[in-house]
Each structure stands twice: as structure tokens, then as C-alpha cells.
Residue frames as qw, qx, qy, qz and C-alpha x, y, z in Angstrom:
[[0.249, 0.194, -0.487, 0.814, 6.29, -7.46, -30.48],
 [0.459, -0.266, 0.078, -0.844, 2.78, -6.22, -29.58],
 [0.846, -0.157, -0.417, -0.294, 1.56, -9.84, -29.29],
 [0.650, 0.032, -0.609, 0.453, 4.40, -10.79, -26.99],
 [0.013, -0.219, 0.377, -0.900, 3.78, -7.75, -24.80],
 [0.663, -0.244, -0.121, -0.697, 0.04, -8.54, -24.64],
 [0.838, -0.088, -0.539, -0.020, 0.82, -12.12, -23.72],
 [0.427, 0.128, -0.573, 0.687, 3.23, -11.02, -20.98],
 [0.274, -0.243, 0.227, -0.903, 0.63, -8.65, -19.51],
 [0.802, -0.209, -0.310, -0.466, -1.99, -11.46, -19.51],
 [0.748, -0.033, -0.592, 0.299, 0.45, -13.73, -17.66],
 [0.159, 0.205, -0.442, 0.859, 1.24, -10.93, -15.20],
 [0.510, -0.255, 0.038, -0.821, -2.46, -10.26, -14.53],
 [0.852, -0.148, -0.435, -0.252, -3.35, -13.93, -14.24],
 [0.600, 0.079, -0.610, 0.511, -0.48, -14.51, -11.86],
 [0.074, -0.226, 0.370, -0.898, -1.58, -11.59, -9.65],
 [0.693, -0.218, -0.108, -0.679, -5.23, -12.76, -9.59],
 [0.849, -0.060, -0.525, -0.018, -4.28, -16.38, -8.86],
 [0.372, 0.192, -0.608, 0.675, -1.99, -15.29, -6.05],
 [0.359, -0.228, 0.258, -0.868, -4.89, -13.50, -4.37],
 [0.837, -0.115, -0.261, -0.468, -7.20, -16.49, -4.85],
 [0.731, 0.095, -0.626, 0.255, -4.57, -18.89, -3.57],
 [0.058, 0.292, -0.533, 0.792, -4.11, -16.74, -0.47],
 [0.569, -0.155, 0.247, -0.768, -7.78, -17.03, 0.46],
 [0.793, 0.049, -0.561, -0.233, -7.79, -20.74, -0.40],
 [0.663, -0.085, -0.637, 0.385, -5.87, -21.39, 2.81],
 [0.150, -0.069, -0.425, 0.890, -6.37, -18.14, 4.80],
 [0.013, -0.699, -0.711, 0.080, -9.86, -17.37, 6.08],
 [0.175, 0.635, 0.182, 0.730, -10.84, -13.84, 4.94],
 [0.498, -0.826, -0.165, -0.205, -12.01, -13.04, 8.47],
 [0.786, -0.428, 0.030, 0.446, -8.55, -13.96, 9.78],
 [0.515, 0.317, 0.192, 0.773, -6.94, -11.79, 7.11],
 [0.121, -0.795, -0.201, -0.559, -9.13, -8.84, 8.12],
 [0.686, -0.716, -0.092, 0.089, -8.23, -9.39, 11.78],
 [0.739, -0.142, 0.107, 0.650, -4.50, -9.36, 10.87],
 [0.304, 0.574, 0.259, 0.715, -5.00, -6.28, 8.74],
 [0.264, -0.806, -0.140, -0.511, -6.60, -4.31, 11.58],
 [0.709, -0.698, 0.024, -0.093, -4.90, -5.65, 14.70],
 [0.877, 0.029, -0.086, 0.471, -1.31, -6.66, 13.95],
 [0.388, 0.532, -0.089, 0.747, 0.09, -3.18, 13.57],
 [0.385, -0.791, -0.034, -0.474, -1.62, -1.68, 16.62],
 [0.867, -0.484, -0.009, 0.123, 0.23, -4.00, 19.00],
 [0.741, 0.173, -0.006, 0.649, 3.62, -3.32, 17.40],
 [0.089, 0.670, 0.004, 0.737, 3.13, 0.46, 17.58],
 [0.604, -0.736, -0.074, -0.299, 1.81, 0.25, 21.14],
 [0.886, -0.268, -0.113, 0.360, 4.83, -1.71, 22.39],
 [0.585, 0.188, -0.021, 0.789, 7.42, 0.76, 21.16],
 [0.113, -0.694, -0.109, -0.703, 5.38, 3.86, 21.94],
 [0.706, -0.680, -0.119, -0.156, 4.89, 2.71, 25.54],
 [0.813, -0.117, -0.090, 0.564, 8.61, 2.02, 25.84],
 [0.297, 0.453, 0.038, 0.839, 9.27, 5.63, 24.73],
 [0.402, -0.721, -0.137, -0.548, 6.69, 6.96, 27.16],
 [0.843, -0.468, -0.210, 0.163, 8.17, 4.87, 29.98],
 [0.666, -0.102, -0.052, 0.737, 11.54, 6.50, 29.49],
 [0.052, -0.784, -0.245, 0.568, 9.85, 9.93, 29.46],
 [0.415, 0.163, 0.524, 0.725, 10.11, 10.50, 25.75],
 [0.159, 0.351, 0.039, -0.922, 8.88, 13.72, 24.21],
 [0.669, 0.520, 0.373, -0.378, 5.78, 13.88, 21.91],
 [0.429, 0.709, -0.455, -0.326, 8.24, 14.25, 18.99],
 [0.062, -0.357, 0.932, 0.007, 9.90, 10.95, 19.97],
 [0.544, 0.244, 0.727, -0.341, 6.52, 9.25, 20.29],
 [0.621, 0.670, 0.034, -0.405, 5.58, 10.48, 16.80],
 [0.204, 0.634, -0.715, -0.215, 8.97, 9.33, 15.44],
 [0.216, -0.150, 0.959, -0.106, 8.45, 5.82, 16.79],
 [0.574, 0.408, 0.566, -0.429, 4.74, 5.60, 15.92],
 [0.575, 0.696, -0.167, -0.396, 5.25, 6.59, 12.29],
 [0.107, 0.545, -0.821, -0.133, 8.31, 4.38, 11.98],
 [0.307, 0.002, 0.936, -0.170, 6.46, 1.33, 13.23],
 [0.618, 0.542, 0.313, -0.476, 3.39, 2.17, 11.11],
 [0.499, 0.667, -0.458, -0.311, 5.66, 2.01, 8.07],
 [0.030, -0.395, 0.918, -0.038, 7.45, -1.09, 9.38],
 [0.654, 0.138, 0.620, -0.410, 4.12, -2.94, 9.57],
 [0.682, 0.569, -0.237, -0.393, 4.36, -3.22, 5.79],
 [0.132, 0.517, -0.845, -0.034, 7.23, -5.71, 6.24],
 [0.502, -0.013, 0.806, -0.314, 4.97, -8.36, 7.78],
 [0.725, 0.533, 0.270, -0.343, 2.89, -8.33, 4.60],
 [0.562, 0.752, -0.305, -0.163, 5.61, -7.91, 2.00],
 [0.076, 0.553, -0.826, 0.084, 8.25, -10.15, 3.55],
 [0.448, -0.062, 0.835, -0.312, 6.31, -12.90, 5.32],
 [0.719, 0.447, 0.370, -0.383, 3.42, -13.25, 2.82],
 [0.564, 0.706, -0.353, -0.242, 5.60, -12.98, -0.28],
 [0.010, -0.498, 0.865, -0.061, 8.21, -15.36, 1.09],
 [0.562, 0.029, 0.748, -0.351, 5.46, -17.84, 1.80],
 [0.692, 0.492, -0.149, -0.508, 4.46, -18.04, -1.87],
 [0.423, 0.449, -0.781, -0.098, 7.19, -20.55, -2.74],
 [0.174, -0.140, 0.894, -0.388, 6.42, -22.62, 0.37],
 [0.636, 0.288, 0.411, -0.586, 2.70, -22.78, -0.47],
 [0.655, 0.505, -0.399, -0.396, 3.44, -23.79, -4.05],
 [0.245, 0.352, -0.900, 0.080, 5.62, -26.63, -2.81],
 [0.321, 0.006, 0.789, -0.523, 3.13, -27.73, -0.18],
 [0.667, 0.393, 0.278, -0.569, 0.21, -27.75, -2.62],
 [0.657, 0.038, 0.687, 0.308, 2.21, -29.47, -5.34],
 [0.481, 0.823, 0.298, -0.038, 1.66, -26.70, -7.87],
 [0.215, -0.780, 0.359, 0.465, 5.26, -25.43, -8.18],
 [0.459, -0.123, 0.749, 0.462, 6.27, -27.92, -10.85],
 [0.404, 0.643, 0.624, 0.187, 3.29, -27.22, -13.20],
 [0.031, 0.964, 0.053, -0.260, 4.00, -23.48, -12.89],
 [0.280, -0.700, 0.500, 0.427, 7.65, -23.87, -13.77],
 [0.493, 0.051, 0.770, 0.402, 7.12, -26.15, -16.77],
 [0.392, 0.813, 0.414, -0.117, 4.83, -23.67, -18.50],
 [0.573, 0.305, 0.218, 0.729, 6.34, -21.54, -21.33],
 [0.104, -0.948, -0.282, -0.101, 4.97, -18.38, -19.70],
 [0.296, 0.707, -0.278, 0.579, 7.27, -15.37, -19.22],
 [0.644, -0.237, -0.581, 0.438, 9.13, -16.08, -15.98],
 [0.163, 0.072, -0.255, 0.950, 9.45, -12.42, -15.01],
 [0.447, -0.319, -0.253, -0.797, 5.70, -11.82, -15.41],
 [0.762, -0.350, -0.539, -0.082, 4.96, -14.86, -13.24],
 [0.564, -0.061, -0.470, 0.677, 7.64, -13.88, -10.72],
 [0.015, 0.102, -0.174, 0.979, 6.47, -10.29, -10.26],
 [0.496, -0.333, -0.410, -0.689, 2.75, -10.94, -10.63],
 [0.632, -0.316, -0.697, 0.125, 2.69, -13.26, -7.62],
 [0.376, -0.248, -0.458, 0.766, 3.53, -10.38, -5.29],
 [0.021, -0.353, -0.245, -0.903, 1.16, -7.72, -6.62],
 [0.506, -0.643, -0.499, -0.285, -1.74, -8.42, -4.29],
 [0.647, -0.456, -0.350, 0.500, 0.58, -7.87, -1.36],
 [0.244, 0.202, 0.047, 0.947, 1.33, -4.36, -2.66],
 [0.380, -0.532, -0.307, -0.691, -2.31, -3.41, -2.15],
 [0.745, -0.494, -0.441, 0.079, -2.40, -5.36, 1.12],
 [0.591, -0.136, -0.249, 0.755, 0.71, -3.52, 2.32],
 [0.006, 0.361, 0.114, 0.926, -0.71, -0.07, 1.44],
 [0.580, -0.576, -0.366, -0.445, -3.91, -0.82, 3.34],
 [0.758, -0.363, -0.415, 0.349, -1.91, -2.08, 6.34],
 [0.412, 0.046, -0.170, 0.894, 0.18, 1.10, 6.56],
 [0.191, -0.427, -0.159, -0.869, -2.77, 3.49, 6.35],
 [0.708, -0.540, -0.415, -0.184, -4.63, 1.56, 9.04],
 [0.701, -0.254, -0.329, 0.580, -1.48, 1.75, 11.19],
 [0.192, 0.232, -0.023, 0.953, -1.19, 5.50, 10.56],
 [0.459, -0.570, -0.317, -0.603, -4.84, 5.88, 11.65],
 [0.766, -0.474, -0.390, 0.191, -3.92, 4.14, 14.91],
 [0.528, 0.018, -0.179, 0.830, -0.97, 6.48, 15.29],
 [0.080, -0.390, -0.116, -0.910, -3.30, 9.45, 15.00],
 [0.589, -0.491, -0.257, -0.589, -6.37, 8.36, 16.97],
 [0.854, -0.416, -0.302, 0.081, -4.83, 6.15, 19.67],
 [0.737, -0.220, -0.124, 0.627, -1.29, 7.47, 20.13],
 [0.113, -0.899, -0.196, 0.374, -1.92, 11.14, 19.48],
 [0.495, -0.085, 0.392, 0.770, 0.39, 11.77, 16.51],
 [0.229, 0.729, 0.164, -0.623, -0.39, 15.11, 14.87],
 [0.517, 0.241, 0.652, 0.499, -1.13, 14.81, 11.14],
 [0.199, 0.859, 0.320, -0.347, -2.46, 18.36, 10.65],
 [0.058, 0.798, -0.360, -0.479, 0.54, 19.45, 8.58],
 [0.632, -0.057, 0.732, 0.248, 0.77, 16.29, 6.48],
 [0.379, 0.459, -0.447, -0.668, 1.19, 16.45, 2.73],
 [0.781, 0.057, 0.551, -0.287, -1.15, 13.54, 1.93],
 [0.764, 0.607, -0.169, -0.135, -0.14, 13.30, -1.73],
 [0.216, 0.659, -0.701, 0.169, 3.49, 12.85, -0.69],
 [0.482, -0.299, 0.738, -0.367, 2.58, 10.38, 2.01],
 [0.872, 0.279, 0.272, -0.296, 0.43, 8.30, -0.32],
 [0.659, 0.648, -0.382, -0.011, 3.21, 8.15, -2.93],
 [0.063, -0.588, 0.755, -0.284, 5.73, 7.19, -0.21],
 [0.689, -0.099, 0.612, -0.375, 3.52, 4.36, 1.03],
 [0.863, 0.451, 0.074, -0.215, 2.89, 3.04, -2.49],
 [0.492, 0.692, -0.520, 0.094, 6.58, 3.12, -3.48],
 [0.277, -0.484, 0.760, -0.335, 7.58, 1.51, -0.17],
 [0.824, 0.068, 0.450, -0.338, 5.05, -1.26, -0.73],
 [0.805, 0.567, -0.156, -0.076, 6.35, -1.96, -4.24],
 [0.266, 0.689, -0.634, 0.230, 9.99, -1.86, -3.16],
 [0.435, -0.383, 0.724, -0.375, 9.42, -4.08, -0.13],
 [0.910, 0.230, 0.233, -0.254, 7.53, -6.63, -2.25],
 [0.636, 0.652, -0.407, 0.071, 10.64, -6.71, -4.45],
 [0.085, -0.573, 0.731, -0.361, 12.67, -7.39, -1.32],
 [0.737, -0.095, 0.541, -0.394, 10.25, -10.19, -0.32],
 [0.880, 0.441, -0.049, -0.167, 10.46, -11.74, -3.78],
 [0.353, 0.668, -0.630, 0.179, 14.22, -11.78, -3.57],
 [0.345, -0.368, 0.767, -0.397, 14.06, -13.69, -0.25],
 [0.842, 0.162, 0.313, -0.408, 11.34, -15.97, -1.65],
 [0.680, 0.575, -0.426, -0.160, 13.59, -17.01, -4.54],
 [0.007, 0.498, -0.837, 0.229, 15.92, -18.77, -2.11],
 [0.669, -0.049, 0.566, -0.480, 13.00, -21.01, -1.13],
 [0.810, 0.413, -0.273, -0.313, 13.20, -22.78, -4.49],
 [0.575, 0.405, -0.685, 0.191, 16.32, -24.55, -3.31],
 [0.058, -0.260, 0.740, -0.617, 15.99, -24.54, 0.47],
 [0.127, -0.354, -0.920, 0.108, 13.42, -26.49, 2.44],
 [0.073, -0.859, -0.504, 0.049, 11.75, -23.23, 3.41],
 [0.335, 0.477, -0.009, 0.812, 12.36, -19.50, 3.01],
 [0.430, -0.809, -0.292, -0.276, 10.43, -18.56, 6.15],
 [0.718, -0.473, -0.129, 0.493, 13.55, -18.73, 8.36],
 [0.426, 0.147, 0.171, 0.876, 15.22, -16.22, 6.08],
 [0.148, -0.696, -0.372, -0.596, 12.06, -14.09, 6.22],
 [0.610, -0.737, -0.271, 0.105, 12.15, -14.07, 10.03],
 [0.651, -0.253, 0.002, 0.715, 15.82, -13.06, 10.06],
 [0.277, 0.253, 0.265, 0.888, 15.45, -10.21, 7.63],
 [0.277, -0.767, -0.451, -0.363, 12.18, -8.98, 9.08],
 [0.580, -0.771, -0.159, 0.208, 13.79, -8.30, 12.47],
 [0.579, -0.107, 0.164, 0.791, 17.08, -7.14, 10.95],
 [0.113, 0.550, 0.391, 0.729, 15.04, -4.60, 9.03],
 [0.422, -0.828, -0.337, -0.155, 13.26, -3.50, 12.18],
 [0.672, -0.542, -0.037, 0.504, 16.65, -2.98, 13.81],
 [0.495, -0.197, 0.284, 0.797, 18.57, -1.18, 11.05],
 [0.231, 0.536, 0.570, 0.578, 15.94, 0.66, 9.01],
 [0.043, 0.159, -0.137, 0.977, 15.52, 3.68, 11.25],
 [0.407, -0.525, -0.666, -0.339, 12.17, 2.52, 12.56],
 [0.575, -0.724, -0.364, 0.114, 12.77, 3.34, 16.25],
 [0.399, -0.760, 0.139, 0.494, 15.98, 5.38, 16.11],
 [0.416, 0.829, -0.249, -0.278, 18.02, 7.14, 13.39],
 [0.931, 0.292, -0.107, 0.190, 20.31, 5.08, 11.19],
 [0.289, 0.742, -0.391, 0.461, 23.15, 7.35, 12.27],
 [0.577, -0.603, 0.420, -0.356, 22.99, 5.75, 15.73],
 [0.997, 0.055, 0.049, 0.035, 24.08, 2.43, 14.28],
 [0.594, -0.471, 0.417, 0.502, 27.78, 1.45, 14.15],
 [0.244, 0.682, -0.342, -0.599, 29.34, 2.87, 11.03],
 [0.032, -0.234, 0.912, 0.335, 30.04, -0.55, 9.52],
 [0.242, 0.384, 0.882, -0.131, 26.35, -1.45, 9.81],
 [0.260, 0.598, 0.155, -0.743, 24.92, 1.74, 8.27],
 [0.228, 0.316, -0.639, -0.663, 25.44, 0.69, 4.60],
 [0.009, -0.201, -0.978, -0.045, 23.26, -2.37, 5.26],
 [0.193, 0.545, 0.551, -0.601, 20.43, -0.10, 6.28],
 [0.320, 0.603, -0.156, -0.713, 20.42, 1.58, 2.90],
 [0.119, 0.128, -0.900, -0.399, 20.15, -1.74, 1.11],
 [0.023, 0.446, 0.880, -0.164, 16.66, -2.13, 2.57],
 [0.001, -0.520, -0.434, -0.736, 13.86, 0.02, 0.97],
 [0.443, -0.736, -0.511, 0.028, 12.15, 0.47, 4.34],
 [0.486, -0.366, -0.137, 0.781, 14.97, 2.80, 5.46],
 [0.069, 0.114, 0.311, 0.941, 14.12, 5.32, 2.74],
 [0.306, -0.544, -0.650, -0.434, 10.39, 4.78, 3.30],
 [0.473, -0.649, -0.489, 0.340, 10.44, 5.61, 7.00],
 [0.323, -0.296, 0.003, 0.899, 12.53, 8.77, 6.46],
 [0.050, -0.202, -0.472, -0.857, 10.29, 9.96, 3.62],
 [0.363, -0.602, -0.683, -0.199, 7.10, 9.19, 5.51],
 [0.404, -0.605, -0.371, 0.577, 8.18, 11.25, 8.52],
 [0.183, -0.160, 0.199, 0.949, 9.12, 14.10, 6.19],
 [0.179, -0.379, -0.630, -0.654, 5.72, 13.91, 4.45],
 [0.408, -0.660, -0.615, 0.143, 3.92, 13.97, 7.83],
 [0.346, -0.543, -0.138, 0.752, 5.90, 17.15, 8.60],
 [0.328, 0.825, 0.182, -0.422, 4.64, 18.72, 5.35],
 [0.256, -0.432, 0.628, 0.595, 7.38, 17.86, 2.86],
 [0.680, 0.528, -0.048, -0.506, 6.31, 17.94, -0.78],
 [0.951, 0.222, 0.184, 0.111, 7.14, 15.37, -3.45],
 [0.486, 0.770, -0.257, 0.324, 9.97, 17.60, -4.61],
 [0.311, -0.754, 0.485, -0.314, 11.41, 17.69, -1.10],
 [0.726, -0.291, 0.613, -0.111, 11.45, 13.92, -0.74],
 [0.776, 0.555, -0.182, -0.239, 12.19, 13.13, -4.38],
 [0.237, 0.614, -0.747, 0.095, 15.71, 11.97, -3.60],
 [0.420, -0.203, 0.813, -0.348, 14.50, 9.39, -1.05],
 [0.799, 0.343, 0.293, -0.398, 11.81, 8.17, -3.41],
 [0.639, 0.635, -0.412, -0.134, 14.27, 7.72, -6.27],
 [0.018, 0.505, -0.838, 0.206, 16.77, 5.94, -4.02],
 [0.600, -0.013, 0.689, -0.406, 14.03, 3.64, -2.72],
 [0.812, 0.475, 0.071, -0.332, 12.71, 2.87, -6.23],
 [0.468, 0.640, -0.609, -0.020, 16.24, 2.14, -7.53],
 [0.213, -0.371, 0.849, -0.311, 16.94, -0.07, -4.54],
 [0.729, 0.162, 0.511, -0.426, 13.67, -1.92, -5.01],
 [0.753, 0.584, -0.184, -0.240, 14.32, -2.43, -8.75],
 [0.240, 0.592, -0.763, 0.098, 17.86, -3.69, -8.02],
 [0.440, -0.175, 0.797, -0.375, 16.49, -6.15, -5.43],
 [0.808, 0.348, 0.244, -0.407, 13.87, -7.33, -7.95],
 [0.639, 0.626, -0.429, -0.127, 16.47, -8.00, -10.59],
 [0.009, 0.467, -0.850, 0.245, 18.78, -9.76, -8.11],
 [0.620, -0.006, 0.636, -0.460, 15.81, -11.78, -6.89],
 [0.823, 0.455, -0.017, -0.340, 14.90, -12.81, -10.43],
 [0.444, 0.600, -0.665, 0.029, 18.46, -13.90, -11.15],
 [0.256, -0.296, 0.836, -0.385, 18.46, -15.90, -7.89],
 [0.761, 0.202, 0.362, -0.499, 15.10, -17.38, -8.87],
 [0.776, 0.524, -0.284, -0.205, 16.40, -18.59, -12.24],
 [0.227, 0.545, -0.783, 0.196, 19.64, -19.88, -10.74],
 [0.380, -0.165, 0.793, -0.447, 17.89, -21.83, -7.98],
 [0.827, 0.317, 0.099, -0.454, 15.30, -23.08, -10.50],
 [0.655, 0.522, -0.544, -0.043, 18.21, -24.61, -12.48],
 [0.042, 0.427, -0.820, 0.380, 19.93, -25.86, -9.33],
 [0.614, -0.053, 0.576, -0.537, 16.77, -27.40, -7.84],
 [0.869, 0.363, -0.134, -0.307, 16.14, -29.26, -11.14],
 [0.501, 0.539, -0.661, 0.143, 19.76, -30.54, -11.09],
 [0.023, -0.308, 0.806, -0.506, 19.74, -31.53, -7.41],
 [0.432, -0.327, -0.805, -0.243, 16.16, -32.78, -7.36],
 [0.178, -0.237, -0.619, 0.727, 15.18, -30.44, -4.49],
 [0.203, -0.239, -0.280, -0.907, 12.25, -28.69, -6.12],
 [0.641, -0.440, -0.498, -0.384, 9.72, -30.80, -4.22],
 [0.471, -0.061, -0.648, 0.595, 11.62, -30.55, -0.93],
 [0.347, -0.640, -0.103, -0.677, 9.33, -29.19, 1.78]]
């Protein structure tokens, strides 16, 4: 048992390290740094200036700025994670990975771990922009709560991205799905307006996306809420993320079998 666990952890670690190295094999680190520091500022600016144009209050500006700072994590955890399968296909490395006897779950989860750290860094940079450029007041923030919220949101959204990436094993590309769900999430996750403003039939969809819980919990933490105060949101988000991870893994194994049967594994 101990040997199997040790082997699984080595596979998980190796998968995480290789995912990071593979990212920089095709993405220039300077370009990555530029994306890290500049992508979120334009998203926040657009929606904040819309609020200011319609004479929004400082509270509304803070609501939108914090929401979009949290939403910036989706570009990392949805686009980048979804692109893993596409890159494996394009580079011709998907088949060697799938014929190894390594633990599938360790490989599956490990590939997204670098994007957890990437997502956390993206959000805190975006929050810095919210404070220093858009004037959001963070004086009453519970930083421990906010840090935990960002970390759990990053983990849960990577699980969401892995679920979408699994479909790419069978389809020609999963990036179309990533685009759809990225902007669906921006619409329904309470980023720019409360979920309660959505039609009632659409509200349940919002709570299937971890970002919904993350944006609510982040705003509460900025207003001084402790971990105990936001514990319910954190638990709901973690459970949702875990459920998405398990669903994604089942999809991964199903489409692995189907792509072998249909001969579509090399389709790109």
C-alpha cells in the first residue's frame, strides 16, 4: 500500500513538473509574464468604466472590480488547462502518455497543478490593480480568509478546466468548449451583478460553477469576513470542485476508451 501511494505521488509530481516545462516549451516566459500582469487589468477596466459611465456608486465599482479580479482566474484555469489535451495531440505525446501503466488520476490531476499557482498569482495581481488603479478599499480585509478563498477557487476552477479538457480526447479541440464556458461563467457567476438578478431557471447553473462561490466569498473577505463566516461558501465550492473533478475523470476515461475505439485520439 505504501509503495503504491509513493508511486502515485511520484507520478503526480512528475506530471505537474512536466506540465510546467511543456508550457514554457511553446510559450515564451516573457509572454507569460506579460499575460500575468496585463490581461486582468483590461478586463477590470472595461467593466469598472461601464459602471462609472452609468454613475455607479463606489460600492458598485468595488463589487465589479473584485468580481472581475476573481474572474481573471478563469482565463488561466479554463483556457490553459483545456489546452493541455490539444498540445499533447499537436506534439504527438498523447499516445505515449496514455499507454503508460501510471495511475491515470495522478496524471490527470497533476497536469493542472501549475495552473493553480498561476491562477493564484493572477488573482492577487488583479486585486492589486483593483486597489491601486481603481480605488477599491482593502483596509478592512481579512487577508487570511481572502488567501484561502483564492486558493480554493484556483483548485476548484482547475477541476472545472480539467473536466472540459477531458472532452478534447474525443473532439478535434476542446478550446471551443473552453470559450463557451469561459463567457458563460462570466455571465452567470455573479461577477458583475448578483446571481439573484438572473432568471430563476438559470440560477442553478450558476451554482454548478465554483467561481460563483469564489466571487461571493472574496467580496465577504474584503469586507472583513472571517473563515468561519465564509465557511459555507468554501465548503460548497470545494465540494463542487471535487464533484467536477470526478465527473471530469470519468469523462476522461470514457473518451479515452471511445477515442481508441473510433480511432480519433490523433485527431487534431
